[in-house]
Backbone of each chain as ProteinMPNN parsed JSONL, in Angstrom:
{"seq_chain_A": "XXXXXXXXXXXXXXXXXXXXXXXXXXXXXXXXXXXXXXXXXXXXXXXXXXXXXXXXXXXXXXXXXXXXXXXXXXXXXXXXXXXXXXXXXXXXXXXXXXXXXXXXXXXXXXXXXXXXXXXXXXXXXXXXXXXXXXXXXXXXXXXXXXXXXXXX", "coords_chain_A": {"N_chain_A": [[-1.284, -9.617, 25.906], [0.914, -10.867, 23.362], [4.116, -12.052, 22.318], [6.13, -13.441, 19.802], [9.159, -14.333, 20.141], [12.389, -14.991, 18.61], [14.209, -16.296, 20.1], [12.958, -17.323, 22.207], [10.197, -19.132, 23.557], [6.741, -18.334, 23.031], [6.097, -15.202, 24.488], [4.163, -13.991, 27.023], [2.702, -10.954, 27.919], [1.889, -7.999, 29.856], [0.627, -4.657, 29.481], [1.833, -3.176, 31.479], [4.291, -4.351, 31.773], [5.998, -3.373, 29.944], [9.008, -1.808, 28.973], [10.044, 1.361, 28.16], [12.271, 2.65, 25.829], [12.882, 5.473, 24.636], [14.777, 6.518, 22.826], [15.796, 4.284, 21.732], [18.358, 1.693, 21.476], [21.846, 2.341, 20.934], [22.411, 2.357, 17.549], [20.229, 0.821, 17.0], [17.631, 2.014, 16.243], [14.952, 1.478, 15.678], [13.654, -0.087, 17.524], [11.826, 0.521, 20.325], [10.383, -0.266, 22.46], [10.473, -2.613, 25.044], [10.748, -5.865, 26.62], [11.729, -7.27, 29.738], [13.312, -10.22, 30.098], [13.872, -13.064, 31.987], [16.856, -15.028, 31.85], [17.325, -17.677, 32.787], [16.026, -19.471, 35.589], [17.446, -18.072, 38.434], [19.658, -17.195, 37.026], [22.249, -14.789, 36.298], [21.782, -13.337, 34.086], [19.753, -11.474, 31.772], [17.353, -10.958, 29.17], [16.846, -8.318, 26.966], [14.159, -7.929, 25.355], [13.026, -6.978, 22.238], [9.947, -5.453, 21.369], [8.976, -4.39, 19.021], [10.628, -5.566, 17.098], [10.679, -8.744, 16.84], [12.765, -10.578, 16.438], [14.874, -9.525, 17.721], [16.878, -9.409, 20.529], [18.626, -8.386, 23.351], [21.376, -9.496, 25.226], [21.694, -8.896, 28.615], [23.038, -7.778, 31.795], [23.594, -7.313, 35.355], [26.373, -5.716, 36.523], [27.131, -5.997, 39.196], [26.428, -8.543, 39.868], [28.539, -10.0, 39.141], [30.412, -9.454, 40.948], [31.457, -6.942, 40.574], [32.199, -3.658, 41.544], [30.168, -1.289, 40.68], [29.221, 1.732, 40.173], [28.568, 4.03, 38.451], [28.856, 7.575, 37.754], [26.396, 9.643, 36.394], [25.926, 11.85, 33.591], [24.315, 15.014, 34.189], [22.16, 15.456, 32.511], [21.0, 13.013, 32.139], [19.613, 12.242, 34.483], [17.772, 14.243, 34.369], [16.451, 13.759, 31.926], [15.284, 11.31, 32.475], [13.772, 11.771, 34.675], [14.864, 11.248, 37.194], [15.203, 11.193, 40.586], [17.369, 11.301, 43.492], [16.228, 9.368, 45.133], [14.663, 7.813, 43.549], [13.594, 4.635, 42.495], [15.724, 2.713, 40.512], [16.862, 0.873, 37.672], [19.76, -0.745, 36.445], [21.452, -1.91, 33.73], [24.045, -3.642, 31.946], [25.074, -4.244, 28.587], [25.856, -7.527, 27.453], [28.258, -9.35, 25.817], [28.911, -12.274, 23.949], [31.087, -14.191, 22.144], [30.28, -16.53, 19.507], [30.117, -19.792, 20.757], [32.074, -19.361, 22.662], [31.842, -18.987, 25.631], [33.445, -18.235, 27.805], [34.625, -15.957, 26.992], [33.042, -13.882, 27.594], [32.074, -10.495, 27.669], [31.433, -7.331, 29.235], [29.823, -4.263, 28.544], [30.832, -1.656, 30.06], [30.851, 0.998, 29.644], [28.592, 2.012, 28.526], [25.936, 1.889, 29.945], [22.522, 0.733, 30.39], [20.058, 2.605, 31.653], [17.273, 2.683, 33.746], [14.319, 4.196, 34.807], [12.502, 2.941, 37.327], [9.964, 3.517, 38.142], [8.621, 4.991, 36.139], [9.141, 3.313, 34.122], [10.815, 3.905, 32.028], [13.672, 4.335, 30.022], [17.187, 4.738, 29.072], [20.09, 4.371, 26.968], [23.133, 5.148, 28.251], [25.966, 7.095, 27.601], [28.993, 6.938, 29.071], [31.44, 9.273, 30.017], [33.692, 8.701, 31.315], [36.899, 7.427, 31.222], [37.582, 5.26, 32.769], [35.791, 3.255, 32.533], [35.375, 0.481, 30.549], [34.547, -0.723, 27.251], [34.684, -3.354, 26.749], [34.735, -5.221, 29.065], [36.292, -7.889, 30.448], [34.933, -10.732, 31.985], [35.629, -13.26, 32.924], [38.586, -15.043, 33.847], [41.106, -15.193, 31.467], [42.756, -17.401, 31.32], [41.513, -19.51, 32.453], [39.219, -20.998, 31.212], [37.34, -22.811, 32.07], [36.284, -21.866, 34.341], [33.73, -20.891, 34.302], [31.437, -20.692, 35.809], [31.093, -18.534, 37.494], [29.224, -16.772, 38.518], [28.305, -14.772, 41.091]], "CA_chain_A": [[-0.537, -9.475, 24.655], [1.897, -11.943, 23.173], [5.148, -11.839, 21.308], [6.842, -14.671, 19.46], [10.569, -14.041, 19.891], [13.058, -16.107, 17.946], [15.04, -16.997, 21.06], [12.151, -17.835, 23.299], [8.826, -19.499, 23.218], [5.871, -17.166, 23.101], [6.147, -14.468, 25.749], [2.934, -13.25, 27.297], [3.014, -9.805, 28.752], [0.867, -6.98, 30.074], [1.121, -3.314, 29.144], [2.682, -2.714, 32.578], [5.611, -4.985, 31.7], [6.795, -2.768, 28.871], [10.026, -0.803, 29.265], [10.199, 2.249, 27.001], [13.556, 3.311, 25.591], [12.426, 6.332, 23.54], [15.824, 6.708, 21.819], [16.319, 2.986, 21.326], [19.759, 1.48, 21.821], [22.718, 2.867, 19.89], [22.461, 1.54, 16.345], [18.977, 0.069, 16.819], [16.623, 3.046, 16.545], [13.567, 1.102, 15.4], [13.054, -0.738, 18.69], [11.681, 1.502, 21.418], [9.671, -0.889, 23.575], [11.146, -3.874, 25.361], [10.402, -6.648, 27.803], [12.888, -7.859, 30.405], [13.018, -11.643, 30.211], [14.926, -13.793, 32.686], [17.476, -16.059, 31.023], [16.929, -18.935, 33.434], [15.854, -19.283, 37.03], [18.713, -17.909, 39.145], [20.744, -16.717, 36.163], [22.505, -13.347, 36.404], [21.528, -12.707, 32.787], [18.393, -11.268, 31.282], [17.275, -10.522, 27.776], [16.013, -7.167, 26.654], [13.477, -8.404, 24.145], [12.315, -5.923, 21.513], [8.567, -5.755, 20.989], [8.794, -4.035, 17.606], [11.388, -6.486, 16.249], [10.724, -9.96, 17.667], [14.029, -11.312, 16.295], [15.937, -8.774, 18.384], [16.945, -9.454, 21.992], [19.987, -8.097, 23.804], [21.748, -10.089, 26.507], [22.127, -7.864, 29.565], [23.228, -8.243, 33.166], [24.002, -6.283, 36.302], [27.775, -6.03, 36.835], [27.304, -6.382, 40.602], [26.267, -9.995, 39.974], [29.854, -10.604, 38.906], [31.32, -8.934, 41.962], [32.049, -5.663, 40.197], [31.654, -2.444, 42.155], [29.858, -0.49, 39.485], [28.277, 2.8, 40.516], [29.039, 5.18, 37.674], [28.14, 8.843, 37.828], [25.811, 9.983, 35.103], [25.77, 13.276, 33.282], [23.069, 15.572, 34.733], [21.048, 15.39, 31.555], [20.368, 11.695, 32.236], [18.622, 12.342, 35.551], [16.734, 15.14, 33.885], [15.679, 13.101, 30.87], [14.548, 10.156, 33.0], [13.054, 12.152, 35.888], [15.44, 10.468, 38.289], [15.65, 11.828, 41.816], [18.258, 10.341, 44.182], [15.479, 8.295, 45.797], [13.848, 7.07, 42.586], [14.123, 3.301, 42.197], [16.228, 2.648, 39.139], [17.538, -0.352, 37.269], [20.877, -0.476, 35.553], [21.993, -3.105, 33.086], [25.008, -3.444, 30.865], [24.975, -5.291, 27.586], [26.828, -8.605, 27.628], [28.535, -9.955, 24.518], [29.593, -13.58, 23.999], [31.307, -14.703, 20.786], [29.678, -17.864, 19.36], [30.882, -20.94, 21.239], [33.161, -18.971, 23.572], [31.21, -18.336, 26.782], [34.412, -17.646, 28.741], [35.031, -14.651, 26.465], [31.997, -12.913, 27.943], [32.494, -9.14, 28.049], [30.37, -6.381, 29.57], [30.103, -2.892, 28.125], [30.639, -0.819, 31.25], [30.892, 2.414, 29.234], [27.299, 2.462, 27.988], [24.868, 1.161, 30.629], [21.12, 1.071, 30.13], [19.518, 3.064, 32.931], [15.808, 2.679, 33.652], [13.508, 4.665, 35.931], [11.604, 1.806, 37.568], [8.592, 3.998, 38.351], [8.017, 5.348, 34.852], [9.539, 2.242, 33.209], [11.425, 4.54, 30.863], [15.119, 4.295, 30.187], [18.035, 5.129, 27.947], [21.486, 3.92, 27.009], [23.92, 6.312, 28.638], [27.38, 7.007, 27.251], [29.799, 7.518, 30.139], [32.65, 9.909, 29.476], [34.811, 8.311, 32.165], [37.705, 6.378, 30.579], [37.762, 4.113, 33.669], [34.852, 2.2, 32.153], [35.71, -0.011, 29.222], [33.423, -1.292, 26.507], [34.835, -4.813, 26.701], [35.267, -5.699, 30.333], [36.258, -9.356, 30.542], [34.42, -11.173, 33.272], [36.317, -14.466, 33.361], [40.02, -15.136, 33.634], [41.363, -15.779, 30.147], [43.5, -18.65, 31.382], [40.731, -20.606, 33.032], [37.91, -20.971, 30.572], [36.375, -23.682, 32.742], [35.755, -21.194, 35.539], [32.629, -20.069, 33.789], [30.254, -20.65, 36.673], [31.497, -17.612, 38.55], [28.199, -15.813, 38.928], [28.286, -14.752, 42.558]], "C_chain_A": [[0.524, -10.567, 24.567], [2.949, -11.519, 22.167], [5.853, -13.166, 21.075], [8.281, -14.29, 19.121], [11.217, -15.22, 19.206], [13.886, -16.91, 18.939], [14.21, -17.714, 22.107], [10.846, -18.359, 22.744], [7.992, -18.223, 23.311], [5.964, -16.51, 24.482], [4.82, -13.745, 25.904], [3.275, -12.088, 28.204], [1.814, -8.87, 28.853], [1.48, -5.629, 29.695], [2.09, -2.811, 30.223], [4.088, -3.299, 32.547], [6.551, -4.252, 30.755], [7.762, -1.721, 29.425], [10.177, 0.056, 28.006], [11.616, 2.808, 26.963], [13.323, 4.237, 24.388], [13.493, 6.576, 22.46], [16.319, 5.379, 21.253], [17.721, 2.779, 21.874], [20.6, 1.965, 20.649], [22.777, 1.883, 18.719], [21.183, 0.765, 16.057], [17.777, 0.993, 17.08], [15.179, 2.594, 16.36], [12.874, 0.427, 16.583], [13.025, 0.226, 19.86], [10.991, 0.904, 22.627], [10.224, -2.296, 23.786], [10.477, -4.577, 26.537], [11.701, -7.141, 28.422], [12.547, -9.315, 30.697], [14.179, -12.313, 30.944], [15.526, -14.852, 31.767], [17.061, -17.432, 31.519], [16.715, -18.605, 34.893], [17.239, -19.138, 37.669], [19.861, -17.396, 38.303], [20.979, -15.223, 36.376], [22.154, -12.595, 35.116], [20.039, -12.546, 32.516], [18.478, -10.867, 29.822], [16.379, -9.301, 27.704], [15.398, -7.462, 25.295], [12.713, -7.248, 23.505], [10.897, -6.369, 21.21], [8.358, -5.466, 19.501], [9.469, -5.035, 16.667], [11.602, -7.788, 17.024], [12.034, -10.754, 17.54], [15.138, -10.696, 17.136], [15.825, -8.874, 19.9], [18.397, -9.262, 22.396], [20.235, -8.813, 25.121], [22.254, -8.969, 27.418], [22.316, -8.5, 30.936], [23.501, -7.045, 34.055], [25.419, -6.625, 36.739], [27.98, -6.465, 38.285], [27.153, -7.891, 40.783], [27.565, -10.729, 39.692], [30.899, -9.998, 39.843], [31.958, -7.611, 41.613], [31.381, -4.533, 40.975], [31.41, -1.467, 41.007], [28.789, 0.533, 39.837], [28.688, 4.07, 39.778], [28.217, 6.432, 37.947], [27.64, 9.196, 36.442], [25.864, 11.477, 34.855], [24.396, 13.755, 33.788], [21.881, 15.392, 33.799], [20.331, 14.035, 31.618], [19.275, 11.717, 33.293], [17.443, 13.192, 35.093], [15.839, 14.43, 32.872], [14.803, 11.986, 31.43], [13.754, 10.494, 34.263], [13.572, 11.41, 37.101], [15.841, 11.378, 39.442], [16.564, 10.823, 42.517], [17.505, 9.167, 44.803], [14.648, 7.451, 44.826], [14.424, 5.682, 42.378], [14.529, 3.211, 40.728], [16.866, 1.285, 38.903], [18.699, 0.034, 36.376], [21.422, -1.796, 35.026], [23.142, -2.702, 32.173], [24.76, -4.537, 29.836], [26.103, -6.291, 27.826], [27.016, -9.284, 26.271], [29.295, -11.261, 24.709], [29.817, -14.035, 22.567], [30.772, -16.129, 20.689], [30.608, -18.975, 19.855], [31.963, -20.615, 22.248], [32.613, -18.262, 24.818], [32.205, -17.688, 27.746], [34.954, -16.318, 28.227], [33.936, -13.595, 26.655], [32.609, -11.549, 28.28], [31.26, -8.282, 28.327], [30.771, -4.996, 29.074], [29.791, -1.952, 29.283], [30.56, 0.665, 30.892], [29.549, 2.917, 28.736], [26.148, 1.677, 28.624], [23.48, 1.611, 30.168], [20.494, 1.378, 31.486], [18.013, 3.224, 32.787], [15.201, 3.228, 34.937], [12.434, 3.602, 36.167], [10.162, 2.246, 37.798], [7.904, 4.299, 37.028], [8.271, 4.267, 33.803], [10.069, 2.807, 31.897], [12.924, 4.59, 31.087], [15.862, 4.78, 28.973], [19.415, 4.497, 28.088], [22.358, 5.152, 27.186], [25.372, 6.095, 28.219], [28.17, 7.705, 28.343], [31.072, 8.106, 29.544], [33.891, 9.446, 30.228], [35.619, 7.172, 31.535], [37.967, 5.174, 31.487], [36.854, 2.957, 33.273], [35.1, 1.759, 30.719], [34.48, -0.646, 28.562], [33.502, -2.812, 26.457], [35.485, -5.302, 27.976], [35.136, -7.218, 30.4], [35.824, -9.782, 31.931], [35.232, -12.355, 33.809], [37.796, -14.404, 33.014], [40.299, -15.846, 32.307], [42.001, -17.163, 30.233], [42.667, -19.8, 31.95], [39.32, -20.595, 32.459], [36.884, -21.861, 31.263], [35.75, -23.013, 33.955], [34.499, -20.407, 35.253], [31.414, -20.014, 34.7], [30.365, -19.604, 37.77], [30.437, -16.626, 38.999], [28.024, -15.861, 40.439], [26.865, -14.661, 43.076]], "O_chain_A": [[0.965, -11.111, 25.579], [2.683, -10.717, 21.273], [6.135, -13.914, 22.011], [8.594, -13.966, 17.975], [10.673, -16.324, 19.212], [14.233, -18.062, 18.675], [14.699, -18.6, 22.807], [10.455, -18.063, 21.615], [8.513, -17.157, 23.64], [5.916, -17.188, 25.508], [4.405, -12.985, 25.029], [4.051, -12.232, 29.149], [0.871, -8.935, 28.065], [2.699, -5.49, 29.603], [3.052, -2.107, 29.917], [4.983, -2.794, 33.224], [7.76, -4.486, 30.767], [7.388, -0.868, 30.231], [10.41, -0.468, 26.917], [12.099, 3.369, 27.947], [13.542, 3.831, 23.246], [13.15, 6.815, 21.302], [17.183, 5.368, 20.377], [18.216, 3.597, 22.65], [20.133, 1.998, 19.51], [23.149, 0.722, 18.888], [21.055, 0.129, 15.01], [17.01, 0.779, 18.019], [14.265, 3.264, 16.841], [11.645, 0.376, 16.637], [14.065, 0.69, 20.327], [11.007, 1.496, 23.706], [10.415, -3.059, 22.839], [9.751, -3.974, 27.327], [12.669, -7.403, 27.708], [11.614, -9.609, 31.445], [15.337, -12.146, 30.561], [14.81, -15.497, 31.001], [16.518, -18.243, 30.769], [17.174, -17.571, 35.376], [18.106, -19.989, 37.468], [20.952, -17.181, 38.831], [20.032, -14.47, 36.607], [22.223, -11.367, 35.067], [19.202, -13.338, 32.949], [19.535, -10.49, 29.317], [15.303, -9.258, 28.3], [16.016, -7.275, 24.246], [11.866, -6.62, 24.14], [10.665, -7.519, 20.838], [7.654, -6.201, 18.809], [8.961, -5.322, 15.583], [12.574, -7.926, 17.767], [12.375, -11.521, 18.44], [16.22, -11.271, 17.256], [14.817, -8.48, 20.487], [19.292, -9.904, 21.846], [19.409, -8.75, 26.032], [23.131, -8.195, 27.037], [21.83, -9.598, 31.207], [23.624, -5.914, 33.584], [25.652, -7.711, 37.271], [28.906, -7.222, 38.575], [27.686, -8.459, 41.737], [27.688, -11.924, 39.963], [32.099, -10.026, 39.568], [32.904, -7.188, 42.277], [30.155, -4.46, 41.055], [32.347, -0.899, 40.446], [27.596, 0.234, 39.802], [29.1, 5.055, 40.39], [27.046, 6.361, 38.32], [28.357, 9.068, 35.45], [25.848, 12.274, 35.793], [23.435, 12.986, 33.808], [20.747, 15.201, 34.239], [19.18, 13.925, 31.196], [18.154, 11.273, 33.047], [16.284, 12.9, 35.39], [14.613, 14.498, 32.959], [13.708, 11.741, 30.925], [13.133, 9.614, 34.858], [12.787, 10.986, 37.95], [16.715, 12.233, 39.292], [16.549, 9.637, 42.19], [18.075, 8.091, 44.982], [14.003, 6.486, 45.236], [15.619, 5.547, 42.112], [13.774, 3.584, 39.831], [17.345, 0.638, 39.833], [18.631, 1.018, 35.64], [21.803, -2.68, 35.794], [23.205, -1.571, 31.691], [24.292, -5.625, 30.174], [27.166, -5.938, 28.338], [26.051, -9.737, 25.655], [30.209, -11.344, 25.529], [28.851, -14.247, 21.835], [30.803, -16.866, 21.674], [31.753, -19.076, 19.414], [32.705, -21.508, 22.658], [32.886, -17.082, 25.034], [31.872, -16.718, 28.426], [35.668, -15.623, 28.95], [33.909, -12.569, 25.976], [33.544, -11.459, 29.077], [30.197, -8.479, 27.74], [31.935, -4.609, 29.177], [28.655, -1.513, 29.465], [30.239, 1.494, 31.744], [29.374, 4.12, 28.541], [25.468, 0.903, 27.951], [23.299, 2.707, 29.637], [20.415, 0.511, 32.356], [17.533, 3.825, 31.826], [15.537, 2.773, 36.031], [11.566, 3.386, 35.322], [9.239, 1.443, 37.664], [6.754, 3.915, 36.814], [7.686, 4.299, 32.72], [9.816, 2.274, 30.816], [13.392, 4.853, 32.195], [15.265, 5.181, 27.975], [19.844, 4.139, 29.185], [22.325, 6.078, 26.374], [25.937, 5.029, 28.459], [28.043, 8.915, 28.531], [31.699, 7.503, 28.673], [35.013, 9.76, 29.83], [35.093, 6.077, 31.335], [38.516, 4.171, 31.032], [37.113, 1.809, 33.634], [35.043, 2.566, 29.791], [33.522, -1.042, 29.226], [32.513, -3.482, 26.16], [36.636, -5.74, 27.976], [34.033, -7.764, 30.407], [36.299, -9.247, 32.933], [35.491, -12.44, 35.01], [38.198, -13.794, 32.022], [39.803, -16.944, 32.055], [41.819, -17.996, 29.345], [43.103, -20.951, 31.918], [38.359, -20.23, 33.136], [35.682, -21.684, 31.064], [34.795, -23.533, 34.532], [34.233, -19.384, 35.884], [30.441, -19.334, 34.373], [29.797, -19.766, 38.85], [30.729, -15.729, 39.79], [27.635, -16.89, 40.992], [26.65, -14.633, 44.288]]}, "seq_chain_B": "XXXXXXXXXXXXXXXXXXXXXXXXXXXXXXXXXXXXXXXXXXXXXXXXXXXXXXXXXXXXXXXXXXXX", "coords_chain_B": {"N_chain_B": [[29.427, 14.485, 0.008], [28.865, 17.445, 1.767], [30.993, 20.2, 1.781], [32.313, 22.721, 3.779], [33.963, 25.797, 4.463], [35.059, 27.194, 7.471], [35.666, 29.768, 9.909], [37.233, 30.392, 13.144], [34.82, 30.624, 15.713], [32.812, 30.874, 13.925], [29.881, 29.26, 12.613], [27.83, 26.419, 11.689], [24.511, 25.675, 10.719], [22.235, 23.011, 11.121], [19.387, 21.942, 9.782], [16.604, 23.246, 11.663], [17.3, 23.264, 14.276], [19.83, 22.544, 15.123], [23.11, 23.469, 15.849], [26.478, 23.899, 15.036], [29.47, 24.962, 16.278], [32.678, 26.284, 15.597], [35.099, 26.302, 17.95], [37.781, 26.397, 18.641], [40.971, 26.062, 17.174], [43.713, 24.086, 17.183], [46.699, 23.189, 16.163], [46.439, 19.901, 15.159], [44.017, 19.55, 16.299], [40.571, 20.206, 16.704], [38.184, 22.082, 18.366], [34.811, 21.737, 18.944], [31.64, 23.241, 19.416], [28.407, 22.167, 20.223], [25.065, 22.737, 19.701], [22.082, 21.278, 20.341], [18.788, 19.826, 20.231], [17.42, 18.184, 23.168], [16.602, 15.604, 22.578], [18.21, 14.755, 20.603], [20.828, 12.706, 20.08], [24.249, 13.107, 20.593], [27.313, 11.958, 19.626], [30.792, 11.113, 19.83], [32.183, 9.879, 16.9], [33.817, 7.503, 16.839], [33.326, 6.42, 19.317], [30.598, 5.99, 19.229], [30.552, 4.042, 17.19], [31.876, 1.937, 18.497], [30.123, 1.359, 20.612], [27.925, 0.565, 19.177], [28.964, -1.777, 18.029], [29.267, -3.365, 20.358], [26.63, -3.498, 21.216], [25.553, -4.904, 19.082], [26.965, -7.266, 19.443], [25.795, -8.149, 21.819], [23.273, -8.623, 20.925], [23.595, -10.734, 19.277], [24.199, -12.953, 20.698], [24.193, -16.421, 21.312], [21.703, -18.321, 22.843], [22.548, -20.787, 23.941], [25.15, -20.358, 24.607], [25.212, -18.858, 26.862], [26.48, -18.504, 30.069], [25.671, -20.323, 33.112]], "CA_chain_B": [[29.531, 15.201, 1.284], [28.943, 18.91, 1.68], [32.214, 20.702, 2.414], [32.231, 24.162, 4.048], [35.102, 26.354, 5.192], [34.621, 28.057, 8.566], [36.718, 30.317, 10.769], [36.911, 30.279, 14.565], [33.592, 31.287, 16.179], [31.74, 30.755, 12.936], [29.146, 28.023, 12.856], [26.89, 25.967, 10.677], [23.268, 25.171, 11.297], [21.689, 21.829, 10.443], [17.944, 22.044, 10.044], [16.234, 24.42, 12.442], [17.533, 23.123, 15.707], [21.176, 22.087, 15.466], [24.166, 24.397, 15.471], [27.832, 23.423, 15.345], [30.358, 26.13, 16.292], [34.114, 26.028, 15.726], [35.525, 27.094, 19.103], [39.227, 26.542, 18.762], [41.765, 25.192, 16.32], [45.077, 24.072, 17.727], [47.405, 22.103, 15.474], [45.552, 18.932, 14.517], [42.782, 19.401, 17.062], [39.525, 21.204, 16.532], [37.126, 21.98, 19.39], [33.513, 22.113, 18.404], [30.509, 23.353, 20.331], [27.217, 21.673, 19.52], [23.751, 22.99, 20.304], [21.098, 20.39, 19.709], [17.695, 19.495, 21.152], [17.741, 17.097, 24.104], [16.325, 14.268, 22.052], [19.191, 14.4, 19.572], [22.031, 12.175, 20.717], [25.484, 13.519, 19.922], [28.394, 11.083, 20.078], [31.999, 11.012, 19.017], [31.919, 8.782, 15.962], [34.479, 6.234, 17.174], [32.632, 5.884, 20.5], [29.319, 5.495, 18.705], [30.818, 2.786, 16.471], [32.202, 0.868, 19.456], [28.905, 0.967, 21.335], [27.128, -0.187, 18.201], [29.558, -3.124, 17.947], [28.948, -4.112, 21.584], [25.187, -3.779, 21.199], [25.371, -6.008, 18.125], [27.489, -8.47, 20.097], [24.804, -8.61, 22.803], [22.077, -9.068, 20.195], [23.916, -11.938, 18.508], [24.561, -14.046, 21.597], [23.36, -17.627, 21.207], [21.28, -18.699, 24.219], [23.294, -21.944, 24.469], [26.469, -19.909, 25.066], [25.11, -18.038, 28.077], [26.839, -19.313, 31.247], [24.695, -20.33, 34.218]], "C_chain_B": [[29.644, 16.694, 1.043], [30.196, 19.381, 2.416], [32.102, 22.221, 2.564], [33.498, 24.608, 4.764], [34.578, 27.335, 6.24], [35.822, 28.602, 9.313], [36.292, 30.133, 12.22], [35.714, 31.168, 14.895], [32.503, 31.35, 15.111], [31.065, 29.397, 13.133], [28.401, 27.587, 11.609], [25.608, 25.56, 11.395], [22.788, 24.005, 10.444], [20.203, 21.79, 10.773], [17.68, 23.287, 10.874], [16.818, 24.411, 13.843], [18.963, 22.764, 16.094], [22.194, 23.096, 14.954], [25.505, 23.825, 15.904], [28.782, 24.613, 15.195], [31.811, 25.664, 16.373], [34.629, 26.917, 16.856], [37.012, 27.385, 19.086], [39.9, 25.599, 17.771], [43.189, 25.261, 16.832], [45.8, 22.884, 17.109], [46.403, 21.183, 14.796], [44.21, 18.807, 15.224], [41.83, 20.563, 16.828], [38.521, 21.012, 17.657], [35.842, 22.532, 18.811], [32.516, 22.279, 19.541], [29.26, 22.957, 19.566], [25.973, 22.042, 20.318], [22.753, 22.128, 19.579], [19.98, 20.126, 20.706], [18.06, 18.274, 21.988], [17.556, 15.719, 23.49], [17.248, 13.895, 20.892], [20.465, 13.952, 20.278], [23.244, 12.601, 19.899], [26.615, 12.665, 20.482], [29.628, 11.329, 19.234], [31.841, 9.756, 18.169], [32.554, 7.455, 16.397], [33.837, 5.584, 18.408], [31.3, 5.26, 20.064], [29.517, 4.135, 18.032], [31.108, 1.635, 17.431], [30.963, 0.395, 20.21], [28.01, 0.138, 20.424], [27.639, -1.625, 18.091], [29.17, -3.965, 19.163], [27.462, -4.438, 21.647], [24.887, -4.931, 20.243], [25.819, -7.32, 18.749], [26.485, -9.042, 21.087], [23.552, -9.151, 22.119], [22.323, -10.382, 19.459], [24.299, -13.121, 19.383], [23.615, -15.219, 21.39], [22.981, -18.068, 22.617], [22.101, -19.847, 24.797], [24.686, -21.555, 24.969], [26.427, -19.148, 26.382], [25.446, -18.895, 29.292], [25.728, -19.273, 32.292], [25.201, -19.438, 35.331]], "O_chain_B": [[30.432, 17.144, 0.211], [30.424, 18.99, 3.561], [31.83, 22.925, 1.592], [34.042, 23.868, 5.583], [33.756, 28.2, 5.936], [36.877, 27.97, 9.347], [35.15, 29.77, 12.503], [35.609, 32.301, 14.425], [31.399, 31.827, 15.372], [31.632, 28.498, 13.754], [28.355, 28.301, 10.608], [25.642, 25.147, 12.554], [22.915, 24.011, 9.219], [19.823, 21.62, 11.931], [18.428, 24.262, 10.805], [16.83, 25.438, 14.521], [19.276, 22.689, 17.282], [22.155, 23.521, 13.799], [25.641, 23.323, 17.019], [28.887, 25.199, 14.118], [32.131, 24.752, 17.135], [34.602, 28.143, 16.743], [37.453, 28.471, 19.464], [39.445, 24.474, 17.561], [43.794, 26.33, 16.91], [45.558, 21.732, 17.47], [45.612, 21.621, 13.961], [43.354, 18.036, 14.79], [42.227, 21.727, 16.765], [38.053, 19.896, 17.882], [35.797, 23.635, 18.266], [32.553, 21.533, 20.52], [29.068, 23.352, 18.416], [25.857, 21.687, 21.491], [22.591, 22.224, 18.362], [20.207, 20.198, 21.914], [18.881, 17.447, 21.592], [18.268, 14.777, 23.838], [17.083, 12.844, 20.273], [21.099, 14.732, 20.989], [23.262, 12.473, 18.674], [26.845, 12.657, 21.692], [29.528, 11.706, 18.066], [31.421, 8.708, 18.659], [31.911, 6.407, 16.333], [33.806, 4.359, 18.529], [30.94, 4.159, 20.48], [28.755, 3.197, 18.267], [30.657, 0.508, 17.222], [30.769, -0.802, 20.423], [27.417, -0.856, 20.844], [26.853, -2.572, 18.063], [28.793, -5.129, 19.027], [27.077, -5.524, 22.081], [24.082, -5.813, 20.542], [25.157, -8.349, 18.612], [26.331, -10.259, 21.193], [22.861, -10.019, 22.654], [21.378, -11.065, 19.064], [24.68, -14.174, 18.873], [22.4, -15.047, 21.303], [23.844, -18.176, 23.488], [22.332, -19.892, 26.006], [25.331, -22.33, 25.676], [27.468, -18.827, 26.955], [24.783, -19.903, 29.535], [24.948, -18.323, 32.354], [24.539, -19.297, 36.359]]}, "name": "protein", "num_of_chains": 2, "seq": "XXXXXXXXXXXXXXXXXXXXXXXXXXXXXXXXXXXXXXXXXXXXXXXXXXXXXXXXXXXXXXXXXXXXXXXXXXXXXXXXXXXXXXXXXXXXXXXXXXXXXXXXXXXXXXXXXXXXXXXXXXXXXXXXXXXXXXXXXXXXXXXXXXXXXXXXXXXXXXXXXXXXXXXXXXXXXXXXXXXXXXXXXXXXXXXXXXXXXXXXXXXXXXXXXXXXXXXXXXXX"}
């Protein structure tokens, strides 16, 4: 199968590559099936490319790649909905926002991670109730915009 | 917008599967109980709006702005 995204050249994929997010992401209910596309070789970023809406791709990352200790506790209903046992391999991404032309203003939404059961390849965007996690976590020091290569 | 007056412990039903109960009213705060099927996401509106904004922000990133 193939998809022609607007950000990427044609992406070829197999049925096994598809990640299902049955509820979609908050505010984007029409996209339920996604591909995970690497940004670049070695980059900490990936794109969650919608299959239903080829123009739609979300920049995501794993906060641990930026040295953040990020192991939030999920509400019980998340494990239940995704069939997650403590030993189930799981992926967790946060969305990453970058205002146009301002890469050093990168922020991660630590309050609403996307959690994926790697066995069933099904996931959901989880809203954490813990106020310790902010929706706009700045990754880079505001005073040193040139320090943008900080991916550990 | 439909406007209904309810007392404590009274509820409204939305469709066949969603019920919203008024649990407590204290000054300016109202506590609501919500029964809804698992596949219906329930969010505080301001939280929902913020997540939507961040999701949009992630969807609008220009590839050339992504740091290595």
